[in-house]
N, C-alpha and C positions, 0 to 999 in steps of 0.2 A: 595967175591961176588962183582961184579961190577954193578953199576947203569948204566943208559944210558941217553943220550940226546934224548928226545922224540920229534920227528918232524913229524912223520906220523900222518895225521889227524885222522885216525881210532883209533890209540893208544891214542891220546889226548882225543878224545871223550870217550873212554873206561875209562880212569883215571878220567875224570870229572864226568862221570855218575856213577862210582862205589863208589866214596868217601862218607863217612858218617860224619867224623870229620875233620873239616878244621880249622886250626889255622891261624890267619891273623896278620902277622908282619907288623907294620906300619899302623894299622887300625886308622881311625879318629873317632871322637865322633859324637853324634847326632847333635851337633852344626855345624858340617861340612857336613850335610846330602846331599849337592849337589855335593860332591866330590866322585870320584870312590872308594877311600879308605874307604868310609862309605857305599855308596849305593850298591856296589858289595857284601860285606859281608851281608848287610841287605837282598838282594835278596836271597842269599844262605840260610840264616836262614828261610826266608819265604818259600823256596822250601823244607824245612824239614830237613836240615842238621844242625849238631851241629857246631856252630861257636864259636871259642875260641879267644878272643881279646888279642893281644900283642901289645899295643901301644908303640911308641917310645917316644912320648911327652905326655902331659897331666898327670903329676905325681899325681894330685889331684883326678883323676877319678878311681873309684874302679869297676865300671860296664859299659859295653857298650853292647847294644842290649840285656840287661837283663842278661848278662853272666859275671862271675867274670873275671877281668883283671889279666893277668900275665905280668911280666916285662921282662922275658927271655923265650926263646923257651924251654930250658931245664927244666923250672919250671912247665910246663904243665903236669899234670898227664895223664898217659895212652898213647896209640898210637895216632899218628897224621897221617891221610891218606894223606892230602895235607897241606903243609905250603905255604899259599898264601902270596906273598911278594909285598908290596907297598913301595919300597925304591928306590931311584935313584941308578943307577949302581955304582956311586962313593961312595955310602954309604953301599954297600953290604958286603965288606970284613970284617969290624968290627963285623959282625954277624956270620961269618963263624964258629968259634970255638963253639959258642953256638948251632948252627944248627947241627954241626957234633956230639956234645955231645948227642943231643936228637934223631937224626936219623929218621926224618919223612920219610914216604915211598916215597913221591914226594915233591920236592920244585918247586913251580910254580911262575915264575917271570911274573908279569902282563904286559899288553901291553906296548911296548916301553922300557921295562927293559931287558937288555941283557948284560951279562958279561961272556965271554967264559972261562976265567981262573977260575972264581968263580964256574961256572957250572961244569967244569972239576974236581975241587977239591971235589965237592959233589959226582960226578959220581965215582971217584976213591975210595970213601968211601961207595959205595953201594947204593947211593940215586939217584933215577930218577929225571930228571930236564926237565921242560918245560920252554922255554924262550919266552918272548914277545907275550903272548897270554892272552886274557881276560877270566878269569875263568867263569864269568857270561855268556858270549856269548857261550863258549864251553859247559857249563852245560846245557843251554837252548837247544842247538843243540843235545846234548846227550839224553835229556829227550824227545825231539821231535822225534828223531830217534827210540826210544823205543816204542813210541805210534803208529808208522806206521805199 
């Protein structure tokens, strides 16, 4: 089973709109509330989605947005609809094995984050990939499209 690089806007909206459980790799804490890696997951939680924090830093933090923190993607129990990634392209490869072990349905690289080789490795293992798109923007658009 092959995944795909998702680039059609309708497909991106469909993925964003259908997701219920979103794990956020590289999430920031409430102390960084002005940064996208905090306010995007905060928006998703307020929109009614389950947000699972996977911070890279902040070893002392056990909860973010009221949810238990996990240190690796593979440690998250249950299925992950979207793994929302807030990591620089140069920092993606060390997470590859962990992500492949868990096999989220979609790996979503936030705005400005693109690594074609990383994305292709995920696709080859059956995982869909969205690159360089803001999940908050696309989720808002998907919810808005449903209301029309």
